[in-house]
N, C-alpha and C positions, 0 to 999 in steps of 0.2 A: 504494500500500500504506500509506503513512504517513497518508493521509487516513482510512483505515479504523480506525486506532488512536486511539480516543477519549480515552485517558488520556495520550497524548503531547502535551505543550504546546509543546515547543521541540526542534528538532534543529539541531545545529551540526556543521560539518566541522572537525575538529581535525587539521591536518596533522602528519605525523610529523616529528620533529626529533631530533637527537642530543645535545641539551644535557645529558642525564644519563649520557652514555657514560663519563665519568670516574668516576662512582660504581661502575659495574660493574667497571671496570678496577681501582679501588682495593680492591674486595671480592674480586678474583680470580675473578669469575664470567664465563664466556664470554658475549660479547654477540652473540647470534645475528642481530641486524639490522645488524651492521657492514657497511658498503658499500652499504646501501640508501639511495638518494638521497631527499632531501626533495622533495615534489611542487612543481611550478612553480605560479605563480599561476593559469595557464590550467587546469592539471589540477584545482586546487581548485574553480575556477569551473565546470568541467565536471561535477564530482561534485555541486555544488550544483544545477546545472541538471537533472541526472538525477534527483535527489531532490525537485526542485520547491521548493527553499528558496533564500532569498537572505539575505545578511548585512545587518544594519541598518547604514545609512550614518552 
């Protein structure tokens, strides 16, 4: 599918992380992703393989 999108020049997998959690807590906003684990390196690599992309070394 990505190959068919002529205007797409680059696709990157950006793994979820919880670095901004404290901001939500300080603002008193419920953090709906609390408890969601960050993906493993293998899971990120699997997603890249599914999409047919590779990270630049």
